[in-house]
C-alpha positions as CSV (number, residue, x, y, z in Angstrom):
1,X,-0.2,0.1,0.2
2,X,0.9,3.6,-0.9
3,X,1.0,6.4,1.8
4,X,-1.0,9.3,0.3
5,X,-0.4,12.4,1.8
6,X,-3.5,14.9,1.9
7,X,-3.2,15.8,-1.3
8,X,-2.5,13.5,-4.0
9,X,0.3,13.7,-6.9
10,X,-0.5,16.3,-9.1
11,X,-0.3,13.9,-11.9
12,X,-2.7,12.0,-10.6
13,X,-5.5,14.8,-10.3
14,X,-4.7,16.5,-13.5
15,X,-5.5,12.6,-15.0
16,X,-8.6,12.8,-13.1
17,X,-9.7,16.1,-14.3
18,X,-9.4,14.9,-17.5
19,X,-11.3,11.5,-17.3
20,X,-14.2,13.8,-15.9
21,X,-14.2,16.4,-18.5
22,X,-13.8,14.1,-21.3
23,X,-17.1,11.5,-20.0
24,X,-18.6,14.6,-18.9
25,X,-19.0,15.7,-22.6
26,X,-19.4,11.8,-23.8
27,X,-22.1,11.5,-21.4
28,X,-24.2,15.0,-21.6
29,X,-23.6,15.8,-18.0
30,X,-23.0,18.1,-15.9
31,X,-20.7,19.8,-13.1
32,X,-21.8,20.5,-10.3
33,X,-22.8,24.5,-9.9
34,X,-20.7,24.8,-6.6
35,X,-17.0,23.9,-8.2
36,X,-16.1,23.0,-4.1
37,X,-18.0,19.8,-5.3
38,X,-16.3,18.8,-8.0
39,X,-12.8,19.8,-6.4
40,X,-13.8,17.4,-3.5
41,X,-14.8,14.4,-5.3
42,X,-11.8,15.1,-7.7
43,X,-9.5,15.1,-5.2
44,X,-11.5,12.2,-3.7
45,X,-11.5,9.8,-6.6
46,X,-7.4,10.5,-7.4
47,X,-6.4,9.7,-3.3
48,X,-8.3,6.5,-3.9
49,X,-6.3,6.4,-7.8
50,X,-3.2,6.8,-5.4
51,X,-3.8,5.1,-3.0
52,X,-5.3,1.7,-4.2
53,X,-5.0,2.0,-7.9
54,X,-8.1,2.5,-8.9
55,X,-11.1,6.0,-8.6
56,X,-13.3,3.9,-5.7
57,X,-15.8,7.0,-5.4
58,X,-15.1,9.1,-2.7
59,X,-18.8,9.2,-0.9
60,X,-19.6,6.2,0.4
61,X,-18.2,4.1,3.3
62,X,-16.8,0.6,2.7
63,X,-15.7,-1.7,5.2
64,X,-13.3,-3.1,3.8
65,X,-12.0,-0.5,-0.1
66,X,-9.8,-2.7,-1.3
67,X,-12.7,-5.8,-2.0
68,X,-15.2,-3.1,-3.1
69,X,-12.5,-2.6,-5.1
70,X,-12.3,-5.9,-7.1
71,X,-16.2,-6.2,-7.2
72,X,-15.8,-3.0,-9.9
73,X,-19.1,-1.7,-8.8
74,X,-18.3,2.0,-7.3
75,X,-15.2,2.3,-9.6
76,X,-15.7,5.5,-10.9
77,X,-17.8,6.0,-12.9
78,X,-19.8,3.6,-11.4
79,X,-22.5,1.1,-11.9
80,X,-25.5,3.2,-11.0
81,X,-23.4,6.4,-13.8
82,X,-23.3,4.3,-16.7
83,X,-26.9,2.4,-15.9
84,X,-29.1,5.5,-15.0
85,X,-26.8,8.0,-14.9
86,X,-27.0,8.5,-11.0
87,X,-24.4,10.2,-9.7
88,X,-24.5,9.8,-5.8
89,X,-20.9,12.1,-5.6
90,X,-22.7,15.0,-7.9
91,X,-20.1,14.5,-10.0
92,X,-21.4,14.1,-13.3
93,X,-25.3,16.0,-13.5
94,X,-27.4,14.9,-16.1
95,X,-28.5,19.2,-17.8
96,X,-32.1,18.8,-15.9
97,X,-30.6,18.2,-12.7
98,X,-31.4,21.8,-9.5
99,X,-27.6,21.2,-8.8
100,X,-25.9,21.3,-12.5
101,X,-23.7,23.4,-14.5
102,X,-24.8,23.9,-17.6
103,X,-21.7,26.1,-17.7
104,X,-19.6,23.7,-16.7
105,X,-18.8,20.6,-18.7
106,X,-14.9,21.8,-18.1
107,X,-13.6,22.2,-14.5
């Protein structure tokens, strides 16, 4: 296991930003109108990617993160997002969501 400070490596954080922008564009979803929500989720995804090698959803509690990662259900984009465009973290929001920012596909 790799030690992770409060701030993940800049290259990991940048790769998660690029992933999020690309995924939002390809799925016609938008980031939250509050940029702090988006930043917080990207930071959590980046930390999990750095520590565990996978962007596990940071907004849920897991008894064992390694077990959850192996199941791949909550790895971003999670199954609810891929199947129904439901993002618990509010990273990817549909245009009709009251918290989505139609002006913010890029972060």
